[in-house]
BATORMAR-901234 format. One record per residue (C-alpha): x, y negated, z negated; residue in one letter; residue number from 1. Coordinates in Angstrom, 1 decimal. Example, Ala and Ser with C-alpha at 12.3 -4.5 7.8 and 13.67 -1.06 7.14 Angstrom:
REM residues 2
<rec x="12.3" y="4.5" z="-7.8" residuo="A" num="1"/>
<rec x="13.7" y="1.1" z="-7.1" residuo="S" num="2"/>
REM end
This chain:
REM residues 74
<rec x="94.4" y="-73.2" z="-65.2" residuo="M" num="1"/>
<rec x="95.6" y="-69.8" z="-66.2" residuo="K" num="2"/>
<rec x="98.4" y="-69.4" z="-68.8" residuo="P" num="3"/>
<rec x="101.6" y="-68.2" z="-67.2" residuo="A" num="4"/>
<rec x="101.4" y="-64.8" z="-69.0" residuo="H" num="5"/>
<rec x="98.0" y="-64.1" z="-67.6" residuo="T" num="6"/>
<rec x="99.2" y="-65.0" z="-64.1" residuo="Y" num="7"/>
<rec x="102.2" y="-62.6" z="-64.4" residuo="F" num="8"/>
<rec x="100.0" y="-59.9" z="-65.9" residuo="R" num="9"/>
<rec x="97.7" y="-60.2" z="-62.8" residuo="D" num="10"/>
<rec x="100.7" y="-59.9" z="-60.5" residuo="Q" num="11"/>
<rec x="101.8" y="-56.8" z="-62.4" residuo="V" num="12"/>
<rec x="98.4" y="-55.3" z="-62.1" residuo="K" num="13"/>
<rec x="98.3" y="-55.9" z="-58.4" residuo="T" num="14"/>
<rec x="101.8" y="-54.4" z="-57.9" residuo="L" num="15"/>
<rec x="100.7" y="-51.3" z="-59.9" residuo="V" num="16"/>
<rec x="97.6" y="-51.0" z="-57.8" residuo="G" num="17"/>
<rec x="99.6" y="-51.0" z="-54.6" residuo="W" num="18"/>
<rec x="102.2" y="-48.6" z="-56.1" residuo="F" num="19"/>
<rec x="99.4" y="-46.2" z="-56.9" residuo="S" num="20"/>
<rec x="98.1" y="-46.1" z="-53.4" residuo="N" num="21"/>
<rec x="101.5" y="-45.4" z="-51.8" residuo="W" num="22"/>
<rec x="102.7" y="-41.9" z="-51.2" residuo="N" num="23"/>
<rec x="105.8" y="-40.6" z="-53.0" residuo="E" num="24"/>
<rec x="108.1" y="-41.5" z="-50.2" residuo="C" num="25"/>
<rec x="106.8" y="-45.1" z="-50.1" residuo="E" num="26"/>
<rec x="107.1" y="-45.3" z="-53.9" residuo="Q" num="27"/>
<rec x="110.7" y="-44.1" z="-53.8" residuo="T" num="28"/>
<rec x="111.6" y="-46.8" z="-51.2" residuo="I" num="29"/>
<rec x="109.9" y="-49.5" z="-53.2" residuo="A" num="30"/>
<rec x="111.6" y="-48.5" z="-56.4" residuo="L" num="31"/>
<rec x="115.1" y="-48.2" z="-54.7" residuo="Y" num="32"/>
<rec x="114.5" y="-51.7" z="-53.2" residuo="T" num="33"/>
<rec x="113.7" y="-53.2" z="-56.6" residuo="L" num="34"/>
<rec x="116.4" y="-51.3" z="-58.4" residuo="L" num="35"/>
<rec x="119.1" y="-52.9" z="-56.0" residuo="K" num="36"/>
<rec x="118.1" y="-56.3" z="-57.3" residuo="R" num="37"/>
<rec x="118.4" y="-55.7" z="-61.1" residuo="I" num="38"/>
<rec x="121.2" y="-56.7" z="-63.5" residuo="S" num="39"/>
<rec x="123.5" y="-54.3" z="-65.3" residuo="T" num="40"/>
<rec x="121.6" y="-55.0" z="-68.5" residuo="T" num="41"/>
<rec x="118.3" y="-54.1" z="-66.9" residuo="Q" num="42"/>
<rec x="119.9" y="-51.0" z="-65.3" residuo="A" num="43"/>
<rec x="121.2" y="-49.8" z="-68.6" residuo="R" num="44"/>
<rec x="117.8" y="-50.4" z="-70.3" residuo="F" num="45"/>
<rec x="116.0" y="-48.5" z="-67.6" residuo="L" num="46"/>
<rec x="118.6" y="-45.6" z="-67.8" residuo="S" num="47"/>
<rec x="118.1" y="-45.3" z="-71.6" residuo="L" num="48"/>
<rec x="114.3" y="-45.4" z="-71.1" residuo="I" num="49"/>
<rec x="114.4" y="-42.7" z="-68.4" residuo="L" num="50"/>
<rec x="116.7" y="-40.4" z="-70.4" residuo="Q" num="51"/>
<rec x="114.5" y="-40.7" z="-73.4" residuo="H" num="52"/>
<rec x="111.3" y="-40.2" z="-71.5" residuo="T" num="53"/>
<rec x="112.4" y="-37.1" z="-69.6" residuo="F" num="54"/>
<rec x="114.7" y="-35.5" z="-72.2" residuo="R" num="55"/>
<rec x="112.3" y="-32.7" z="-72.9" residuo="N" num="56"/>
<rec x="111.5" y="-32.1" z="-69.2" residuo="D" num="57"/>
<rec x="114.9" y="-30.8" z="-68.1" residuo="T" num="58"/>
<rec x="113.6" y="-27.7" z="-66.2" residuo="R" num="59"/>
<rec x="111.2" y="-29.7" z="-64.3" residuo="E" num="60"/>
<rec x="113.8" y="-32.5" z="-63.6" residuo="L" num="61"/>
<rec x="116.2" y="-29.7" z="-62.3" residuo="Q" num="62"/>
<rec x="113.6" y="-28.3" z="-60.1" residuo="L" num="63"/>
<rec x="112.9" y="-31.8" z="-58.7" residuo="L" num="64"/>
<rec x="116.5" y="-32.5" z="-58.2" residuo="Q" num="65"/>
<rec x="116.9" y="-29.3" z="-56.2" residuo="R" num="66"/>
<rec x="113.9" y="-30.2" z="-54.1" residuo="Q" num="67"/>
<rec x="115.2" y="-33.7" z="-53.5" residuo="A" num="68"/>
<rec x="118.6" y="-32.4" z="-52.4" residuo="N" num="69"/>
<rec x="117.1" y="-29.6" z="-50.2" residuo="D" num="70"/>
<rec x="118.5" y="-30.2" z="-46.7" residuo="K" num="71"/>
<rec x="115.5" y="-28.3" z="-45.3" residuo="G" num="72"/>
<rec x="113.2" y="-30.9" z="-46.6" residuo="K" num="73"/>
<rec x="115.1" y="-33.8" z="-45.0" residuo="L" num="74"/>
REM end
């Protein structure tokens, strides 16, 4: 019998594999669906991680935000 942490690791690996095979729209929907289920503490943690990770990419983020809000692309 596998230890619990190994089983969890296998599950995460499977999820990452699925995610990698989805297009950007499918990835966004999956992320949104998961984010609706997280606690406030988890949300705060993710917010801090995202801010830290992308703090040097402000131009790219601004471009992506403009693209995401472009009514012509919807």
